[in-house]
C-alpha positions as a printed Julia matrix, in Angstrom:
82×3 Matrix{Float64}:
 -20.81  -33.09   -9.95
 -17.84  -32.38   -7.72
 -17.92  -29.05   -5.93
 -14.64  -27.34   -5.09
 -14.01  -27.09   -1.37
 -12.87  -23.5    -0.92
 -12.73  -23.7     2.86
 -10.05  -26.36    2.97
  -7.95  -24.87    0.15
  -4.88  -22.93    1.18
  -5.55  -19.22    0.79
  -2.82  -17.15   -0.76
  -2.19  -13.96    1.18
  -2.47  -10.95   -1.09
  -1.39   -7.42   -0.4
  -3.94   -5.13    1.13
  -4.98   -3.71   -2.24
  -7.73   -1.53   -0.82
  -5.37    0.38    1.45
  -2.67    0.49   -1.21
  -5.19    2.09   -3.57
  -6.23    4.54   -0.85
  -2.58    5.42   -0.17
  -1.9     6.11   -3.83
  -5.17    8.01   -4.26
  -4.32   10.28   -1.35
  -0.92   10.94   -2.92
  -2.53   11.8    -6.27
  -4.96   14.33   -4.84
  -2.81   15.97   -2.16
   0.62   17.45   -2.88
   1.68   17.5     0.79
   0.78   13.86    1.34
   2.56   12.94   -1.89
   5.72   14.73   -0.73
   5.57   12.93    2.62
   5.07    9.59    0.89
   8.08   10.14   -1.36
  10.34   11.53    1.4
   9.21    9.34    4.28
   6.94    6.46    3.25
   6.88    5.07    6.82
   5.49    8.31    8.2
   2.89    8.59    5.44
   1.73    5.0     5.97
   1.51    5.45    9.74
   0.03    8.97    9.78
  -2.72    8.29    7.3
  -4.56   10.95    5.35
  -7.22   13.43    6.52
  -7.99   11.42    9.65
  -8.2     8.12    7.76
  -5.67    5.46    8.68
  -4.15    2.72    6.58
  -4.11   -0.83    7.91
  -0.93   -2.35    6.59
   0.55   -5.36    8.31
   4.21   -5.39    9.34
   5.39   -7.03    6.12
   3.48   -4.55    3.92
   4.88   -1.6     5.89
   8.4    -2.93    5.45
   7.9    -3.16    1.69
   6.43    0.34    1.49
   9.26    1.75    3.6
  11.86    0.13    1.36
  10.69    2.14   -1.67
  12.91    5.03   -2.73
  11.33    7.04   -5.52
  11.5    10.61   -6.77
   8.03   10.63   -8.34
   4.66    9.09   -7.6
   4.85    7.2   -10.86
   8.14    5.64   -9.78
   6.71    4.88   -6.33
   3.65    3.17   -7.81
   5.81    1.13  -10.19
   7.99   -0.1    -7.33
   4.94   -0.82   -5.22
   3.37   -2.86   -8.01
   6.56   -4.9    -8.29
   6.34   -6.14   -4.69
């Protein structure tokens, strides 16, 4: 039987889904954080929430900062599209 060699396979880089989920969760539960995320996504991503930081790489931060949305639903939809 041939075993797949996962170590030599190219690994596709995926977005940091854990921190994206944490970012959106913070926005759902806290009105002030949600407002900051919608008005200034860069600040929200860099500031973090309740002492917890998000670890987005440069490319992920650029994508988050490029989102312009008037609601969290709109923000999440745009985020899912990138």
